[in-house]
Structure formats: structure tokens, C-alpha cells
N, C-alpha and C positions, 0 to 999 in steps of 0.2 A: 550599391547596397541600398536596400529599401528599409525605411523605418516602419516596422510593423507594430510599434508600441501603441498602447492606448492610454493617453494622458500620463505618459511616463512609465506605464507598466509594460512588461514584456508580452503579456497575453490579455490582461484585464480580467482574468478569472477571479472568482470569489476567493479561492484558496490563496492565490497570490496576494490579493488585497488584504486578507486577514493577516497573513504573515508579514507583509510590508508595514502594516499598522502596529506591529509588535504584539498582537494577540497570541495567546497559546492556542495553536490550531488543533482541530480534531478531524480526522478522516476515518471513515469506516470502510468495510468491504462488503460488496454485494455480489453474490455468485449467480450468474445466469443459469437458467434451467437446461436440462438435456432435452429440450423440446423447443418448439417455436411459439410457446404460449406467452404472449406479451403480458397477460394479467399477472403472471408470477413476478415479473419485474415491477409492475405497478404496485402490487401488494408489499413487496419488500421495500420499495421506495418510501411508502408511507411509514414504515418502521424506522427509517433513518432520517426522514425529512424533519428539519428543525433541531436535530441532535448532532449532526456533523456538518462541517463546512464543505465537504466534498466526499464522494463515495467512489472507491475503486471498483471497476468492473473487471473481473478476472478474464484472462484470455486462454480458454481451454485449459483451465486449472488442472494440475496433475496429469496433463496430457489426455484429458477426457473431452470428447466432443461436446460442446455446449453452444448455446446461442452466441453469435458474434458479439464481442465486447463493444464494437462500434454501434451495432444495431441496438443493443441494450442501452448504450450510452445515449443514443438519440431519444429513446423512450424516457430516460431520466430527465433530459433537457425539457421534453414536453411536460413532464410532471413537476418541474420546478426544483429539481435537485441536481446539483452540479456533479457531473461525472469526471472521474480520472480513468481514462481507458488504459488498460494494460496492453502492451504490444511485445510479443516474444520473438526472439530470433529463430526459434525452432521451426516455425511454420511458413515463413515467408522469405523470399529473396528481396533484394533492395528495390526492385521494380514494384513488387506488390506492397511493400512497406510504404513507399512514398505515395503510391496510388491511394492506399487506405488512409494515410495521413491527410491528404488533400480532401478526401471524402469526409473524414471526421470533422475537419475544420468547416467544411461546407454545411455540416449538420449542427454547427454551433458548439462543438466540443473544443475545450480550451486547455485541458490538461492531459498529459500522456506520461505513463510510467514505462520506462524501457527496461526489459528483462531478457535474460537468456532463455528461460522457459524450462520446465521440468522435462526430463528425458522421456521420449515416447514409450520406452519400455515399461514405464509405470502406469500407463493409461490403458484405454480400451481398444487401441489399435497398436499393439506393441511392435508389429512388424512394419509400421509406416516409416517412410524415409524422412529423416529430419533435413532441415535446410542449412541453418547456420551460415548463411552467406556473409553475414556480419555478426560480430559479437556485440554484447551490450554496450561496451564503450564506444564502438563505432556507430551504433545506432543512436546513442545520445548525441554524438558529434554530427551525425547526418541531420537529425531533427533541428539542432542548433543552426546549422548552415541553411536549412530550408527557411527558418525564421529570420535569422539575422543577416544572411547574405542573399536571400531570395534566389538560391541556387539549388538545383538538383545535385545529387551526389556525384554525377558525372561532370559537374561544372556548368551545365547549361542554365541560363537565366530563367526564372519563373516570371513570366509576364504578368504584370498586375500585382506582384509582390508575393512573398511567401506566407504560409499559414502561421499565425501567432499561437505558439503553445507555451505553457508553463511546463518545463521539462523535469521529470522525476527519474530517479534511479533507486535501486535497492542496495542495501549494505548488510553484511553479516558481521556483527561485532565479535563473534565468537569462533570463527573459523581458524584453522591452523595454517600457517604460523600466526599466532595471535598478534605478535608485535608488528606484523606487516599489514594488519587490517586498516589502520589509518592511512597508510600509503595507497592502498587499493581505493579507498574513499577519495583520496586526493586526485587520483587519476580520473575518476568520474566527475569531480568538480572541474578539473582542467578541460575535460571534454565538453562541458557545458551544462551539467545538471544544476537545476535551480532548487530542487528539494530532494531529500533522501528519506525513504521509508526503510527502517531497519527490519530485520527478521525478528521473530518473537523473542522477547526478553524474559527469562525466568531466573536470571542470576544478576541481581541489581549491583552487587559489589564489583563484579567483573565488568559490567557495562559502565560503571563509574570510572573504572580504570581506562577503558577504551575512550570514553569521552574526555578524560583529562588529557590524553595524548592528542585527541582531535583539537581540543581548545589550545593546547600548547603550540600546535601547528597553525592555528588561526583559521582552520577550515570552517568553524561555526559562523564566522563572519562573512563567508563566501557562499554558503549554502544553508538552507533551512533543514534541520534534522528532526524528523518525526520518529519517535521511539515506538517500536512495534510491541503491542500487547494483545493478549487474547485470553478469554476466560476458559479455564479447564472445565471439561464436561464430566470427568470421572477419574477415579484413581488409576484405572487401567490406561487411560489416555496419558496421564501424567507419567506413569512408569514407562510407557512406550516411548514417549518423547525424550525421557531421560536416558533410556538404555539403547534405543534403536535408531534414533534420527541423527545422522551425521551433522556435525557443525552446530549442534544445539546443546546448551547446558541448562539443565533443569535442577535447581537446588532441591536437596532432599527434603527441606522444610515444606515445600509445596506438595510433594508426594505424601508426606506424613499427614498434612492437614486434610488432603482429599480422602485419605484412608480413614482418618478420625471422624470425618463428616458423616459417615454412615455407620459408625460404631453403634451397636445396639439395634440397628434396623435389620430385620430378617432379610436374607437374600431373596426370599420369595416375594417380598414387597418391592417389586421393581420400580413402581411409580414413586414411592417414598424415597427410595435410594437415589433415583434420578433427580428428584427435586432437591434433596439434601446436597448432592454433589454440585448441582448447578448453582445453588445459593452460595456455596462456599467458593466456587470458581469465580463468581461475580464479585464476591467480597475480596478475594485475593487480587483480582484485576484492579479494583478501585484502589486498594492499598498501593499497588505498584504504580499506578498513575500519579498518586499523590507524592510518592517518593521520586518519581522521574521528573516531576515539575520543579523539584529543588536542585536538579543537576544542571550545572552551567553548560550552556550550549544546546540544550534540548528546546526546540521551538514548538513542539507539539507532540501528539500521540497519534498513531495509526492503530485502530482497534480492529483486529481480525477475529471476529466471531464467526468462524467458518460454518456455514449452513445453520447459523443461529443468530440471524439478524435481530431477533426480538431482544437479545441481550444488550444491544447497544444503548437503548433508553435507560435502563436502570444503572448501567455502568457510568454513563455521562452524568446522569443526575447524582449518583452517589459520590462521584469525584468532584462535584461542585463546579461543573463546567457549563452550566446553563445560566442565563440564556446565551446562545451563540451570538457572537458580535455581528452587527450589520455595518458594512463598510461602504461608503460612497453610495448610499441610497439603495443598497441591496433590498 
């Protein structure tokens, strides 16, 4: 076994240091473009830099071809913003996954989020073959063994030591059967997850119930749980998420507030309606973060402003989460 820790840390990443120091962590999400335009990444980086402790780089989100999460992550490293690369089981077998992980580590990337991935039928190549050589639990375990045992998945030793990653996984607190969700989380913790980012939360009381069960099981002491939040963009988006998205619960209160936000604004005035919706969406998100900060076991928030990175700054400012902490000379 090779010790890949850095001064007692598993990876030495900024996200790990912030959490280890007991600070309330903030991560954001950055979507790569459907092109090779690196300036898109650089512009988005400037929107998040200084407002988050690390930024997730999505991996062909919704099964749509986009710039590589690892390439985009390397640009973030160059720009001084710490990336969390996402890696899905949909697109790669275990050889490609391990190869990409070694490459990511060589480029200075220290955080990885292990995901199943959206089904290809939702994307722009619906007839593409998926891979699913491993599931997300097995992927977490494989990354842990690369790091802690310096071994490839086949058992072969990695000469010179394995790559040091801070390992993340996702959790859906609202999926059915609800009572089994904490046990699903426990499996990811046992596999080796260091931090968890949850799906979007639009039902705080239900999430409180989930977290009570998590705390009762002691899981919050073994893994850092970042609660997923995101600003609503319109009443239509709120209704769609409430009525059409499986595994998601959106309280009627939020739908009603988004509807009321544009009351009295003519439908023809699209710009005014858009601005009113977005202002209310940001306000709701700030309120949610302030409520989540009071829930035992919540170690931070993951802000998913999908294709709306500019919303990160007012949300973090409004929630009183600035300045972001500097740990160990960051």
C-alpha cells in the first residue's frame, strides 16, 4: 500500500481542506460547451472564481456531447479555480476510466465525482451504445483502490503510487422507496466516498427527514454531505420539475411563488418576465441555503445553476457565504 496523502489529507484538494477545517463548503457547477472553444470555460470560470471552493465539470450532461470534463478541468486548474471532474459509467469501460483518471491526476485535478450518467436516449445520440461496465458504486471503489491501495482494478500494482483523489458520489434523498435512501447512501460511504452531492432539493421538510435518518445512522460523521440547490428560472420550469421529473419533489409553494413573480407583467414583455422570474428564483435559492445550513449533518451546498453560472455570485453573496475560507495558505 502506498501513502498518497498530503500532510494527512487524502488528496490535498482545496475542497477537502475546507471541509476538514469544518467550514461550510460551497461548490458550483460549470457546463462545458458543445464545442472546443476554451474561452467559454475561461469566461465561466471568472463567474465562479472566489465564490465557490470548487466547481463541478459535467461529463456529457444529459447525454449530449460536450467538451471533455477532464480537458475543461485542466483549463480551470490553469485559471486558478479548483475543478471537480464528473465521470459517468455510461461512456467508458474500466480501462478507459482508469486511463482518464491517471491523466486527470497528471493534469493537477484532485476531485472526482462518480456518477451513473443520464441514459443516452435523452441526448443528441439516442442510438449510441452505453457501456455501464461498472456501476457508480463500483466506480467509487475502484477510485479508492487506485488511491489507497495503489492498485488497478485488476489488482496490478501502480508503480510510483496511485493518484490522490477526493472522491465524490451523488445521492437522491427523494427517490422511492424513500426509507431506503439512507441505506443507498451508506453503500456509497462503504465503497469509499469522501463527499456526497445531493440532487436538487425543493422540499426542505422531506430533506430534513432524510437527514435525520442519515444522522441517526452516523453517516454524516463518515462523509461530507453537500445539499444540492439551484435557482428556478421560470414558473414553467418549476411546474415541469414538479410534475414530470421522476424522483424529484417540488413543493407547491415554490411553483406558486414563481407564478406570482410575474403577476401583472404582460406576457408580451418577455424580458421583464424573465428578470422577475430569475430574481425570485435567486431569492428562493438563498432562503433554501439559509434553511439547509441549520440542518444537522449538512456540511455545505452544491449550487446547480444549470447554464446560468452568473447566478452563483448573487446567491453566495445573498446567503452570507462570503468570503470563502482560505485553508493552509490557499
